C-alpha positions in Angstrom: 102.9 85.6 147.8 106.1 84.2 146.5 108.9 85.9 144.6 111.3 83.7 142.5 113.9 84.0 139.8 116.7 82.0 138.3 120.1 83.6 139.0 122.5 84.1 136.0 124.9 86.2 138.2 126.0 85.3 141.7 128.5 87.4 143.7 129.6 86.1 147.1 131.7 88.7 148.9 133.3 87.6 152.1 135.2 90.9 152.5 131.9 92.9 152.6 130.0 90.0 154.0 127.4 90.1 151.3 125.8 87.9 148.7 124.1 89.1 145.5 122.0 87.3 142.9 120.8 88.7 139.6 118.7 87.3 136.8 121.1 88.7 134.1 124.8 89.6 134.2 124.3 93.1 132.8 120.6 94.0 132.3 119.0 92.9 135.6 115.2 92.9 135.9 115.5 91.1 139.3 118.1 90.9 142.0 118.4 90.0 145.6 121.1 91.2 148.0 121.8 89.8 151.4 124.3 91.7 153.5 125.5 91.6 157.1 125.7 94.9 159.0 127.9 95.4 162.1 126.4 95.4 165.5 126.9 98.8 167.2 128.5 98.6 170.6 126.0 98.0 173.4 123.2 97.0 171.0 121.5 93.6 170.7 119.9 92.5 167.5 117.2 89.9 167.3 115.1 88.6 164.4 118.2 88.6 162.1 118.3 92.4 162.6 121.8 92.7 161.3 120.9 91.1 158.0 119.9 93.5 155.2 117.8 92.2 152.4 117.0 94.1 149.2 114.9 92.9 146.3 115.0 94.7 142.9 115.2 98.2 144.4 116.1 100.0 147.6 112.4 100.7 148.2 112.1 96.9 148.6 114.8 96.6 151.3 115.1 96.3 155.0 116.8 94.8 158.0 115.8 91.6 159.8 112.4 90.0 159.8 113.7 86.6 158.5 111.9 83.5 159.8 114.2 81.1 158.0 116.8 80.8 155.2 117.1 77.5 153.4 120.1 76.7 151.2 120.2 73.7 148.9 122.6 72.8 146.1 120.3 74.5 143.6 118.4 77.3 145.6 118.2 79.8 148.4 114.9 80.5 150.0 114.1 83.2 152.5 110.8 83.1 154.5 110.0 86.4 156.1 107.6 87.7 158.7 104.6 89.8 157.7 106.2 93.2 158.4 109.3 92.3 156.2 107.0 90.8 153.6 105.4 94.3 153.3 108.8 95.8 152.7 109.5 93.1 150.1 106.5 94.1 148.0 104.1 91.7 149.9 106.3 88.7 149.2 106.5 86.4 152.2 109.0 84.0 150.4 111.9 84.9 148.2 113.4 82.0 146.2 116.5 82.1 144.0 117.4 79.1 141.9 120.8 78.6 140.4 123.2 76.2 138.8 126.8 76.6 140.0 130.0 74.5 140.2 131.2 73.1 143.6 133.6 76.0 144.2 131.0 78.7 143.7 128.5 76.8 145.9 131.1 76.5 148.6 131.6 80.3 148.4 127.8 80.8 148.7 127.6 78.5 151.7 130.6 80.2 153.4 129.1 83.7 152.8 125.7 82.6 154.1 127.5 81.3 157.3 129.1 84.7 157.8 125.9 86.7 157.0 123.8 84.7 159.5 126.5 84.4 162.2 124.6 84.5 165.5 121.4 83.5 163.7 122.3 79.9 162.9 118.9 78.7 164.2 117.3 80.4 161.2 119.5 78.6 158.7 118.6 75.3 157.2 120.7 73.3 154.7 119.6 70.4 152.7 
């Protein structure tokens, strides 16, 4: 099952290595957060295990489980594995559409690169 909304608020944060989308600037019904965690010393993370994804509430959040992330000039789409889909409320794809200027898109793209560092094979741009 797919989950989708149009973002009215987008917050790329290179300092915290996070990217947030919300359907409204102040009264959000839907939001999506992507955030990079730090790798503990001596630990290896596969399946995008250092990427935290949260949809609408902490109960719909978790680490890893990302099959692919596709970024276009007007959308971001996450495809997740079944165990992550269960954490996301049984949604196997999460799509955020947006309309942004070139500067904001560059910030989104740069933040995605940092969030998915080491997982570049999961990232597609078109």
